[in-house]
C-alpha positions as CSV (number, residue, x, y, z in Angstrom):
1,M,53.5,-53.7,56.5
2,I,55.2,-51.0,54.7
3,I,56.7,-50.4,51.2
4,Y,60.3,-49.3,50.2
5,E,60.8,-48.6,46.5
6,F,64.2,-48.1,44.6
7,K,64.8,-47.6,41.2
8,V,66.8,-50.2,39.6
9,K,69.8,-49.7,37.3
10,G,71.0,-52.7,34.9
11,K,71.7,-53.4,31.5
12,D,69.4,-53.9,28.6
13,R,69.6,-57.6,28.7
14,Q,68.7,-57.6,32.4
15,Y,65.7,-55.4,31.6
16,R,64.6,-58.0,29.0
17,A,65.0,-60.5,31.7
18,I,62.7,-58.7,33.9
19,D,60.1,-58.4,31.2
20,D,60.6,-62.4,30.6
21,A,60.0,-62.8,34.3
22,I,56.7,-60.7,34.3
23,R,55.3,-62.5,31.3
24,T,55.9,-65.6,32.8
25,S,54.2,-64.4,36.1
26,Q,51.0,-63.4,34.0
27,F,51.0,-66.8,32.1
28,I,51.1,-68.6,35.6
29,Q,48.2,-66.5,36.9
30,N,46.0,-67.1,33.6
31,K,46.5,-70.9,33.7
32,C,45.7,-70.9,37.6
33,L,42.6,-68.9,36.7
34,R,41.7,-71.4,33.5
35,Y,42.3,-74.3,36.1
36,W,39.6,-72.7,38.4
37,M,37.4,-72.3,35.7
38,D,37.6,-75.8,34.5
39,N,37.1,-77.3,38.2
40,K,34.5,-74.6,39.2
41,G,32.1,-77.1,40.6
42,T,34.8,-78.8,42.9
43,S,36.2,-77.6,46.4
44,L,39.4,-76.0,45.0
45,N,41.1,-73.7,47.1
46,R,44.2,-71.8,47.0
47,Y,46.5,-74.5,47.8
48,D,45.3,-76.5,44.9
49,L,46.6,-73.6,42.7
50,N,49.7,-73.6,44.3
51,K,50.2,-77.3,43.7
52,H,49.0,-76.4,40.1
53,C,52.3,-74.4,39.9
54,A,54.4,-77.2,39.9
55,V,52.4,-79.1,37.3
56,L,52.9,-75.9,35.1
57,A,56.6,-75.9,35.6
58,A,57.0,-79.4,34.7
59,E,55.1,-78.8,31.4
60,F,56.5,-75.5,30.3
61,P,60.4,-75.1,30.7
62,F,60.3,-71.2,30.6
63,A,57.7,-71.5,33.7
64,D,60.4,-73.6,35.5
65,E,62.9,-70.9,35.1
66,L,61.0,-68.6,37.3
67,N,61.5,-69.1,41.0
68,S,59.0,-71.4,42.8
69,M,57.8,-68.8,45.2
70,A,57.4,-66.4,42.5
71,R,55.2,-68.8,40.8
72,Q,53.2,-69.5,43.9
73,S,52.7,-65.5,44.1
74,A,51.4,-65.4,40.8
75,A,48.8,-68.0,41.9
76,E,48.0,-66.2,45.0
77,R,47.0,-63.0,42.8
78,A,44.7,-65.4,40.7
79,W,43.2,-66.8,44.0
80,S,42.7,-63.1,45.6
81,A,40.6,-62.2,42.5
82,I,38.5,-65.5,43.0
83,A,38.2,-64.9,46.7
84,R,37.0,-61.4,46.0
85,F,34.3,-62.5,43.6
86,Y,33.1,-65.3,46.0
87,D,32.9,-62.6,48.8
88,N,30.8,-60.3,46.7
89,C,28.4,-63.1,45.7
90,K,27.9,-63.7,49.4
91,K,27.4,-60.2,50.3
92,K,24.7,-60.2,47.7
93,I,26.5,-56.8,45.9
94,K,24.2,-55.1,43.5
95,G,25.4,-55.2,39.8
96,K,28.5,-57.0,38.7
97,K,30.3,-59.2,41.1
98,G,33.9,-59.0,39.6
99,F,34.2,-62.2,38.0
100,P,37.8,-62.8,37.5
101,R,39.6,-62.0,34.2
102,F,42.5,-62.9,32.4
103,K,45.4,-60.6,32.5
104,K,46.7,-59.0,29.5
105,H,49.2,-56.3,30.8
106,C,50.8,-57.4,33.9
107,R,53.7,-54.9,35.0
108,S,55.1,-56.7,38.0
109,V,56.4,-59.9,39.2
110,E,56.8,-60.8,43.0
111,Y,59.1,-62.8,44.8
112,K,58.7,-64.0,48.3
113,T,61.5,-64.9,50.7
114,S,63.6,-66.9,48.2
115,G,65.3,-66.2,44.7
116,W,67.1,-62.8,45.7
117,K,70.0,-62.0,47.8
118,F,71.3,-58.5,49.0
119,S,74.9,-57.4,48.7
120,N,76.9,-56.8,51.7
121,T,75.7,-53.0,51.6
122,R,72.4,-53.6,50.5
123,K,72.5,-51.3,47.7
124,A,72.2,-54.3,45.2
125,I,70.2,-57.2,44.8
126,T,70.7,-60.7,42.8
127,F,67.9,-62.8,41.7
128,S,69.3,-66.2,41.3
129,D,66.5,-67.9,39.4
130,K,67.2,-69.2,35.9
131,K,65.6,-66.0,34.2
132,G,69.1,-64.3,34.1
133,I,68.2,-61.1,35.8
134,G,71.1,-61.1,37.8
135,T,72.4,-58.3,39.9
136,L,70.6,-55.0,39.7
137,K,71.7,-51.6,41.5
138,L,69.2,-50.0,44.1
139,K,68.9,-46.3,43.6
140,G,67.0,-44.6,46.6
141,T,67.2,-42.8,49.9
142,Y,65.8,-45.5,52.3
143,D,68.4,-47.6,54.4
144,L,67.4,-51.4,54.3
145,N,70.1,-52.1,56.7
146,Y,67.9,-50.9,59.6
147,Y,65.7,-54.0,59.2
148,N,66.3,-57.8,59.5
149,I,66.4,-59.7,56.1
150,K,63.3,-61.9,57.8
151,Q,61.3,-59.0,58.1
152,I,61.3,-58.5,54.4
153,K,58.3,-60.7,53.3
154,R,58.2,-59.4,49.6
155,V,60.1,-58.4,46.8
156,R,58.6,-57.1,43.6
157,L,60.1,-56.0,40.4
158,V,57.7,-53.1,38.8
159,R,57.7,-52.0,35.1
160,R,56.7,-48.3,34.6
161,A,56.9,-46.0,31.7
162,D,60.2,-44.3,32.9
163,G,62.0,-47.4,34.0
164,Y,62.1,-50.5,36.6
165,Y,61.5,-50.3,40.2
166,A,62.1,-52.7,43.1
167,Q,59.6,-52.7,45.8
168,F,60.3,-54.3,49.4
169,A,57.4,-55.2,51.6
170,I,58.4,-55.2,55.2
171,D,56.8,-56.6,58.1
172,V,57.2,-54.1,61.0
173,D,54.9,-52.2,63.4
174,I,54.1,-48.7,61.9
175,K,52.6,-47.2,64.8
176,V,54.1,-44.0,66.3
177,E,53.1,-42.3,69.5
178,T,52.2,-38.7,69.3
179,R,50.8,-35.9,71.7
180,P,46.9,-35.6,71.6
181,T,46.0,-32.2,70.1
182,K,42.4,-32.1,71.5
183,E,41.0,-31.3,68.1
184,M,38.5,-32.9,65.8
185,V,37.3,-32.0,62.3
186,G,34.8,-32.9,59.8
187,I,35.9,-33.0,56.3
188,D,33.8,-32.5,53.0
189,L,35.3,-33.7,49.7
190,G,34.3,-31.4,46.7
191,L,35.3,-30.6,43.1
192,K,35.6,-26.7,43.7
193,Y,37.7,-27.2,46.9
194,F,39.4,-30.5,47.3
195,I,38.6,-30.3,51.0
196,A,36.5,-28.0,53.3
197,D,36.3,-28.5,57.1
198,D,33.7,-27.4,59.7
199,K,35.7,-24.4,60.7
200,G,35.5,-22.8,57.2
201,N,38.9,-23.7,56.1
202,V,39.5,-24.8,52.6
203,E,42.1,-26.4,50.2
204,Q,42.0,-25.7,46.7
205,S,41.7,-28.5,44.2
206,P,45.2,-28.5,42.2
207,Q,43.5,-30.2,39.2
208,F,46.6,-31.6,37.8
209,Y,45.0,-33.5,35.0
210,R,43.0,-30.5,33.8
211,K,46.4,-28.5,33.7
212,S,48.2,-31.0,31.7
213,E,45.3,-31.9,29.6
214,K,46.8,-30.0,26.5
215,Q,50.0,-31.7,26.7
216,L,48.5,-35.1,27.1
217,N,46.2,-34.4,24.1
218,R,49.1,-33.4,22.1
219,A,51.2,-36.2,23.0
220,N,48.4,-38.9,22.2
221,R,47.7,-37.2,18.6
222,K,51.5,-37.7,18.0
223,K,51.3,-41.4,19.1
224,S,48.1,-42.0,16.9
225,K,49.9,-40.4,14.0
226,K,52.6,-43.0,14.0
227,Y,50.2,-46.0,14.3
228,D,49.7,-48.1,11.4
229,P,46.5,-50.2,11.2
230,K,47.8,-52.4,8.2
231,K,50.6,-53.9,10.3
232,K,47.8,-54.6,13.1
233,K,45.9,-56.4,10.6
234,A,49.1,-58.3,9.2
235,K,50.1,-59.3,12.8
236,Q,53.1,-57.1,12.5
237,P,54.8,-55.0,15.2
238,Q,54.5,-51.4,15.2
239,S,57.4,-48.9,14.2
240,T,60.1,-47.8,16.7
241,N,59.0,-44.1,16.3
242,Y,55.4,-45.5,17.4
243,H,56.6,-47.1,20.6
244,K,58.8,-44.1,21.4
245,A,55.8,-41.8,21.2
246,R,53.9,-44.2,23.4
247,N,56.4,-44.1,26.0
248,R,56.4,-40.3,25.9
249,Y,52.5,-40.2,26.3
250,A,52.7,-42.9,29.1
251,R,55.4,-40.9,31.3
252,K,53.3,-37.9,31.1
253,H,50.2,-39.6,32.7
254,L,52.6,-41.0,35.0
255,R,53.8,-37.6,36.1
256,V,50.4,-36.5,36.5
257,S,49.3,-39.6,38.7
258,R,52.5,-38.9,40.9
259,Q,51.6,-35.3,41.4
260,R,48.1,-36.2,42.6
261,K,49.6,-39.0,44.9
262,E,51.9,-36.7,46.5
263,Y,49.5,-33.9,47.0
264,C,46.7,-36.4,48.5
265,K,49.4,-37.6,50.8
266,R,50.6,-34.3,52.1
267,V,47.1,-33.0,52.9
268,A,46.2,-36.4,54.7
269,Y,49.3,-36.2,56.6
270,S,48.6,-32.4,57.6
271,V,45.0,-33.4,58.7
272,I,46.0,-36.3,60.7
273,Q,48.8,-34.4,62.6
274,S,46.5,-31.5,63.5
275,N,43.5,-33.6,64.7
276,D,42.9,-36.5,67.1
277,L,39.4,-37.5,65.3
278,V,38.7,-37.0,61.7
279,A,35.2,-37.5,60.1
280,Y,34.7,-37.9,56.3
281,E,32.1,-38.8,53.8
282,D,31.9,-42.8,52.9
283,L,31.6,-41.9,49.3
284,N,31.1,-44.6,46.6
285,V,33.5,-43.0,44.1
286,K,33.3,-46.2,41.7
287,G,29.5,-45.3,41.2
288,L,30.2,-41.3,41.1
289,V,32.6,-41.5,38.2
290,R,29.6,-43.1,36.0
291,H,28.3,-39.6,35.9
292,R,29.2,-38.4,32.3
293,H,29.7,-34.6,32.9
294,L,31.7,-35.1,36.2
295,A,33.5,-38.3,35.7
296,K,36.6,-36.5,34.6
297,S,36.9,-34.1,37.5
298,I,36.1,-36.8,40.2
299,S,39.0,-39.0,38.7
300,D,41.1,-35.9,38.8
301,A,40.3,-34.9,42.4
302,G,41.7,-38.3,43.9
303,W,39.2,-39.0,46.6
304,S,39.9,-42.6,47.0
305,T,43.7,-42.0,47.0
306,F,43.2,-39.2,49.8
307,R,41.1,-41.6,51.9
308,S,43.5,-44.4,51.7
309,W,46.4,-42.0,53.0
310,L,43.9,-40.3,55.9
311,E,43.1,-44.2,57.0
312,Y,46.6,-45.1,56.8
313,F,48.3,-42.0,58.8
314,G,45.4,-42.4,61.1
315,H,46.3,-46.0,62.0
316,K,50.0,-45.1,62.0
317,Y,49.7,-42.1,64.6
318,G,46.9,-43.6,66.6
319,K,44.2,-41.1,65.5
320,V,40.6,-41.9,65.0
321,T,39.1,-41.9,61.3
322,V,35.4,-42.3,60.9
323,A,33.6,-42.7,57.7
324,V,29.9,-41.5,57.9
325,P,27.1,-41.9,55.4
326,P,27.2,-39.0,52.7
327,H,23.5,-38.8,52.6
328,N,21.9,-35.4,52.6
329,T,25.0,-33.9,54.2
330,S,24.9,-31.1,52.0
331,Q,21.2,-30.6,52.0
332,N,20.6,-30.6,55.8
333,C,21.1,-27.4,57.7
334,S,24.1,-27.7,60.2
335,S,22.2,-25.2,62.5
336,C,18.7,-26.3,63.0
337,G,18.7,-29.7,61.0
338,Q,16.0,-29.2,58.4
339,K,16.4,-30.2,55.1
340,V,17.1,-27.3,52.4
341,K,17.0,-28.6,48.9
342,K,19.8,-27.1,46.5
343,S,21.3,-28.2,43.2
344,L,24.9,-28.8,42.7
345,S,25.5,-25.2,41.1
346,T,24.1,-23.8,44.4
347,R,27.2,-23.1,46.2
348,T,25.8,-21.1,49.1
349,H,23.7,-22.6,52.1
350,V,20.9,-20.4,53.1
351,C,18.3,-21.9,55.4
352,P,14.8,-20.2,55.5
353,H,13.9,-21.7,58.9
354,C,16.7,-20.3,61.1
355,G,18.5,-17.9,58.7
356,F,21.9,-19.7,58.8
357,V,24.4,-19.0,55.8
358,A,27.5,-20.5,55.1
359,D,29.4,-22.1,52.1
360,R,27.8,-25.3,51.0
361,D,30.8,-27.3,51.7
362,V,31.3,-26.0,55.1
363,N,27.8,-26.7,55.9
364,A,28.1,-30.1,54.9
365,A,31.5,-30.6,56.8
366,I,29.7,-29.4,60.1
367,N,27.2,-32.4,59.6
368,I,29.9,-34.6,58.8
369,L,31.5,-34.0,62.0
370,K,28.3,-34.4,64.0
371,L,27.6,-37.8,62.4
372,G,31.2,-38.8,63.3
373,L,30.8,-38.2,66.7
374,S,27.6,-39.7,67.0
375,T,29.1,-42.8,65.3
376,V,29.6,-45.9,67.4
377,G,31.4,-49.1,66.3
378,H,32.7,-49.4,62.6
379,T,35.5,-46.6,62.0
380,G,38.1,-45.8,59.6
381,T,37.0,-48.1,57.0
382,S,34.6,-48.4,54.3
383,R,30.9,-50.0,54.4
384,R,32.1,-52.0,51.2
385,R,35.1,-53.8,52.9
386,D,36.2,-55.0,56.2
387,L,39.8,-53.8,56.3
388,P,41.6,-51.1,54.2
389,S,44.2,-52.4,51.9
390,W,47.3,-51.6,53.9
391,A,45.9,-53.5,56.7
392,I,45.9,-56.9,55.2
393,G,49.0,-56.6,53.4
394,A,50.7,-54.5,50.5
395,N,48.6,-54.7,47.6
396,L,49.4,-53.4,44.2
397,S,47.2,-51.4,42.1
398,S,46.9,-52.0,38.6
399,N,49.7,-49.7,37.4
400,G,52.3,-51.1,39.7
401,E,51.6,-48.5,42.5
402,S,51.7,-49.6,46.0
403,M,48.6,-48.2,48.5
404,N,51.1,-47.6,51.4
405,Q,54.2,-46.4,50.2
406,E,55.6,-43.5,52.0
407,S,57.8,-40.7,51.0
408,S,61.1,-40.2,52.6
409,R,59.7,-36.4,53.5
410,L,57.1,-37.8,56.0
């Protein structure tokens, strides 16, 4: 499953219709979640939620205006959260199990195989439900004529700070045959260096958020000055200037996230093209960002994004990706194997037993490669999940970004 994304062009009334469709999808998703909560003791399944969509359409006229398969997609989103909660309970994951929550700010609506139609050139798409979206022009570099209509399994309309986008989830074999390079690499992810390999090569961390932090803080202050708390108490809408400042602030954050994503994508592509086996740490990023002193730097590094692209390109080009446990990879000496304790501020590994001296991250990368070569069985995926997100379909993150959307340059 691959994702092609286009920016859509339309009139203001069409954008308002898209917003209405997104709100309706959010309403159905929350109603299905409430239906599950009210019938938690019964044997409720995903098909019961799909049937409940028809009940909602008969009860609420605005829900009936949305395409029937789009209503089912909203119910499937609710069920995916429920199923994830059940899986976490069965696996007895420590801490919170991720109990499903009601959605307050949805940014996308998803259609399946009905409710939309391409133009003859496939440069425009028409939505035929009663929401009144109509025909939207598609602005992008991809050619959809290469694929059969039956291969397009999902069409999403996504709202972002800089406009509206259409995403097409296409069912296609993404594997590409390549010549073996007969090379292997161990990668250590860090904050000083984005990655360091076992050969001593390092990639500097770009720190996109740190470089844009002053602009972001300035835009946030301007937004806050235009906010009127009295209007919130009186349940009145904020001023137009506030919403303009809010949009400018959101566009700056969107730019930083896109910079980070493209950087992670380019580095992952380069690593996969240069090696036949890639070993990397199975980091618990969700737990690491709880560190109050390093949370901002870890989030700015984009380790999870880099890993997702590394696994995706590894699957696409037939390369082996191995996730190894990160325990003591920085502490153990890669030459003699003895444990040499060091704090985070100690950047050079000096072994008192064998005299081996190397950069801390390079020493860890050598240990990671050794663990990767000794690992048998589970490769390419995390200990906390059975399959990567791209392998089970095209999943949307909370901000409407698809995890396996490729750039036209790759």
